[in-house]
N, C-alpha and C positions, 0 to 999 in steps of 0.2 A: 562673385560667382557662387561661392559657397553658401552664403546666406540667401541669395536670391533664388537659387535652385534647390537648396537642401540636399545636394548630392554629397556622397561620401568622398573622402580625399582621393581614393583610387579612381573613382568615376570621373572626377574633374581633371585629375592630372593625366589620365590616359586619353584625353580627348585629342583627336587629330583633325586635320583640315577636312577630311571626308565626313567627319561627324557634324560639321556645321553646315547648315543650309541657310545661306543669306536670303533675305526677303523681308517682306512686311506682313506678318512678323517673321523673324528668323526662328529656326528650329535647331535642335541638337539631338543627336542620338548617343546614348550611353550604354555601357555594359555594366550592369549592376551586380549586386551580391548573388551568388549562386548561378552566375551566367545569365541572369535575367537581362533582357534588352528593353530599352525604352526609348521613346521619341517624345520630346517635349518642346513646348515653346521656350525659346531662349529670351529671358527678360531683356528688354531693349537696353537698359543701362549696362548689363553684362556684355551684350553684343557690341555696344559702342566701345567699351573698355578693351575688349579683345582686339577689335579693329585698330584702335589707337595704339595699343601695346605692340601689335605687329608692325604698324607703321613706324614706330620708334626704332624698330630693328631693320627698317627698309624693306619690309615684306608686306604682302597683301594676300588675303585668302584665295583670290582667283589665280594668282601667279605661283602659288606654292604647290609642292607635291602633295597629293591627297593623304599620304602617309606621314607627313610632317606633323610634329606636335604643334599645338596652337600656343604653347608656352615657350617661345624661343629664348635662347641664351647665346651670348657671343662665345662662351667657353666650349660648348660642344653642340653637335647637331641634334642630339636626342631630346633637347628641350630641358627645361628646369626640372630637377629631380624632386620627387615627392619628399624626400628627406630634407632637402634644402628649404622647401616651403614650410615644413614642420618646424625646423630649427629657427627660421626667421620669425614664424608666428610666436614661438616661445620667447624669443628675444624681444619682440615688440611688446608682449605681455609684461615682461620684466621691466622694460623701459617705462611702461605705463603704471608700474607699481601694482600690477595685478598678479594673482597667484598663477602658477604654471598650469597649463591645460593643453590638451591636444586639439587638433582641428575639428574633431568630431563635435566639439562644443558649438561650432558654427552651424551644424546640422540641427542640434537642439535649439539653437537660437532661431533658426528658420522656422521650426515647428512652433515655437512660442509666439513669434511675431505673427504668424498666420492665425493662430488661435486668438491672439489679442485683437486681430483685425476682424474677428467675427466668424471665421470659418469653423465649421463643426469638427469634432474629433474625427469623424469619418472622413471628411475632406482632407484633413491634415494627414491621416493615415494613408490615404491614397496618394497624396503628394509625396510622401516619404517612401512609397512602395513597401510599406510594412505588410506582413502576412496576417496580422491580427490587430484588432483595436487595443488589445491588452498591451502590446509593445508600445504603441503610441501613447497610451495612458501613462505608462512608466516615464516616457520622455517628458511629458507635460507635467506630471506630478513633481518631478525633480525641480522644475522651474517655476511652478506656480506656488505662491504662498497662499495660505488661507486668509481670507478677509476677516476682519474683526469689526463687526458693526456695533459691538457693545462698548468699545473703548470711549467713545465721545460722551455718552451719558455718565459713565463712571468718572471720567476726567472732570466733568461739570460738577458732579456730586462732591468731589474732594477739592474743588476750587482750583483745578489745574488748567482750566480753559478760560 
């Protein structure tokens, strides 16, 4: 959900049943930074995962109360907490031998993947609901390395290729 939608942790974790509009395609409504509201297509793999997760808890979108969290838990009725998701993400990174990071990394990953797929910086900026291209450029600059087209001839010249 985080990588496919590029939403912030609070925007994903605060989703309720009333925020999901099933259909072909499905849509979701979110409350963003600064109270900004948005409505976007819910990528099908994310929608299917939500439906399957709810089914595993014996629930379905149509039968749930509109105010119910779409992130159920058997421990309490409020749904999975944002802190639990953060802690589990950090634990999974450690298990994988990766450095600690926050869930915001997945938002950066979403931006980078869209850029790598050929979307313009302007399109990525709009996808992330950024107020300026400068903010998006900072996101992408942190993730994009500079290409080095000169290494191959140098390697050949010194017999390293």
